[in-house]
Structure formats: C-alpha cells, structure tokens
C-alpha positions in Angstrom: 75.8 91.8 74.0 74.7 88.0 73.8 72.3 87.7 76.5 70.7 90.2 78.9 72.3 89.6 82.1 75.6 89.7 81.8 78.5 89.2 85.1 81.4 90.8 83.7 80.4 93.9 86.1 80.2 92.2 89.0 83.6 90.8 88.4 85.5 93.0 86.9 85.7 95.4 90.2 87.4 92.8 92.1 90.6 92.7 91.0 92.6 95.2 91.2 91.3 95.8 95.1 92.1 92.5 96.4 96.1 92.7 93.9 96.2 95.9 96.0 95.5 94.1 99.3 97.6 91.3 98.3 100.5 93.3 98.0 100.4 96.0 101.2 99.9 92.6 102.9 103.1 91.6 101.4 105.3 94.7 102.3 103.1 94.8 105.5 104.5 91.0 106.3 107.9 92.3 105.1 108.1 94.6 108.0 107.1 93.2 110.5 108.7 88.8 109.3 105.3 87.5 109.9 104.2 84.6 107.7 100.8 84.7 108.9 100.3 88.0 106.6 102.2 86.1 103.9 99.7 83.8 103.3 96.6 86.0 103.5 98.4 87.6 100.4 98.9 84.9 99.2 95.1 84.5 99.1 94.7 87.4 98.2 96.4 87.6 94.8 95.1 84.2 94.3 91.3 84.5 94.8 92.1 87.6 92.9 94.1 85.6 90.2 90.5 83.8 90.2 88.3 86.5 90.0 89.8 87.6 87.0 89.3 84.7 85.1 86.2 84.5 85.3 85.9 88.5 84.7 87.4 87.7 81.4 85.3 84.8 80.5 82.2 86.9 81.4 83.8 89.9 79.3 83.7 87.8 76.0 80.7 86.5 76.3 79.2 89.8 77.0 80.9 91.8 74.4 78.6 94.5 72.6 80.0 93.7 68.7 77.2 94.5 67.2 77.5 98.6 68.7 81.3 99.0 69.4 84.1 98.3 66.9 86.1 95.6 66.6 89.1 98.3 67.5 87.9 99.4 70.8 86.5 95.8 72.1 89.6 94.3 71.1 92.0 97.0 72.9 90.3 96.2 76.1 91.0 92.5 75.5 94.3 93.1 74.6 94.8 94.5 77.6 93.2 92.7 80.2 94.8 89.5 78.5 98.0 91.6 79.4 96.6 92.3 82.9 95.7 88.5 82.8 98.9 87.2 82.4 101.2 89.2 84.2 99.2 89.3 87.5 99.5 84.5 86.8 103.4 85.6 87.2 102.8 87.8 90.5 100.8 85.3 92.1 103.3 83.0 91.7 106.1 85.0 92.6 104.2 85.9 95.6 104.2 81.7 96.4 107.9 81.4 95.7 109.8 84.6 95.3 107.6 87.1 97.6 110.6 89.4 97.8 112.7 89.2 95.2 113.8 92.3 93.1 111.7 90.6 89.3 108.9 89.8 91.9 108.0 93.8 92.5 108.8 94.8 89.0 106.3 92.1 88.5 104.0 93.9 91.0 104.5 96.9 89.1 103.6 96.5 85.8 100.7 93.8 86.7 98.9 97.1 88.3 99.9 98.9 85.4 98.6 96.4 83.6 95.7 96.7 86.0 95.0 100.1 85.2 95.3 100.0 81.2 92.5 97.6 81.5 90.4 99.5 83.7 90.6 102.5 82.0 90.1 101.1 78.4 87.1 98.8 79.9 85.8 102.7 81.3 86.3 104.0 77.7 83.9 101.3 76.3 81.5 101.6 79.1 81.4 105.6 79.0 82.3 106.8 75.5 80.7 105.8 72.6 
C-alpha cells in the first residue's frame, strides 16, 4: 500500500447499490410512465459512475504490490475496468434510449461485471 490511509473501501461500496437503484427506478418509471423517476434513475446511474471512477482511481493508488502478486491485482483491475466501461454505456443509454433492448443487455452485462469486480476484490481482501 502506498499510503496508510486509503479511500478505496469507502468508494467501492456505492456503485452497485446505485446501479441497482437506478435500474429499479427505470423499470418502475416504465410501468408508471413517470418522467421524474427516469430523471432520478439517471441521477443514480450518473452518481454511481462518478463514484466508480473515484473507486478505480483510489484503488490504483492503494494497490498492495508488495503483498499481492501482479496477477491477483491485475485480475481485479481488469474486472473493474470492464465494469467501468459497461457502466458508462449503461448510464449513457439511460439518458438516450433507456428502454431499448440494447440498453437492457448493457444493464445486465454491467450488473455481471460489477459482481465479478466485487468478488475479485473480496478475494483480494479476505484470501491470501
């Protein structure tokens, strides 16, 4: 770890719940035909993307290169990069074509990539 204080654990918990809340709000807005819920969903997805970027940056700074192998760290960074790219596409689709088939495919892929990133981070933290 480069510094003894790291903000990565604080940031890394927010993207998944904000993503799930945003997708649930999109689905609810589709059922109720409410544009305010679409705006709230877009806000959740945008804030989640911002916090995901902060988690990625703080994770790069605080990576334990001395205590972990490069493969372990790069696997987590790869899943995190994949999650960030798909999260960005999902947030973009939520603004322009929130209810298209492609958008729902991106929402699913984003959810799976977030789960993979979280699981690989869990393995880095709790298993040696």
